[in-house]
C-alpha positions in Angstrom: 152.4 -1.2 131.1 149.6 1.3 130.3 150.5 3.2 133.5 154.0 3.9 132.2 152.6 5.0 128.9 150.3 7.7 130.4 152.5 8.9 133.3 154.1 11.8 131.4 150.6 13.0 130.3 149.3 12.7 133.8 152.3 14.5 135.2 151.9 17.4 132.7 148.2 17.8 133.4 148.9 17.8 137.2 151.7 20.4 136.7 149.5 22.6 134.6 146.6 22.4 137.1 148.9 23.3 140.0 150.4 26.3 138.2 147.0 27.5 136.9 145.2 27.2 140.2 147.9 28.3 142.6 146.7 31.4 144.4 143.6 31.4 142.3 141.4 33.6 144.6 144.1 36.3 144.8 144.5 36.3 141.0 140.8 36.4 140.2 139.6 39.8 139.4 136.8 41.5 137.5 137.3 44.6 135.4 134.8 47.3 135.2 133.0 45.8 132.2 132.6 42.4 133.7 131.6 43.7 137.1 128.9 46.0 135.7 127.6 43.3 133.5 127.5 40.8 136.4 125.6 43.3 138.6 123.1 44.2 135.9 122.3 40.6 135.1 122.1 39.8 138.9 119.6 42.7 139.3 117.5 41.4 136.4 117.5 37.9 138.0 116.5 39.2 141.4 113.7 41.4 140.0 112.4 38.4 138.0 112.7 40.4 134.7 114.6 37.8 132.8 114.5 38.5 129.0 115.8 36.8 125.9 118.0 39.9 125.2 121.2 40.2 127.1 122.1 43.2 129.4 122.3 46.7 127.9 125.6 48.3 127.0 126.4 50.3 130.2 123.6 51.8 132.0 125.7 52.5 135.1 128.0 55.4 135.7 131.4 54.4 137.0 134.1 56.9 138.0 132.3 59.8 136.4 132.2 58.3 133.0 
């Protein structure tokens, strides 16, 4: 009896996950801001200079800007 009660909810969740995760690697992209932030934080981590303050605004030059 409980299974019949929760079947529509389970079906909707499964449908949502399928639609959301279909071709996920092809749809995943990083914009300029996210990419620069990720690289800057990764460099701080690799150099063992972890601080309590987050990364700076934009210390890198991208496409001449």
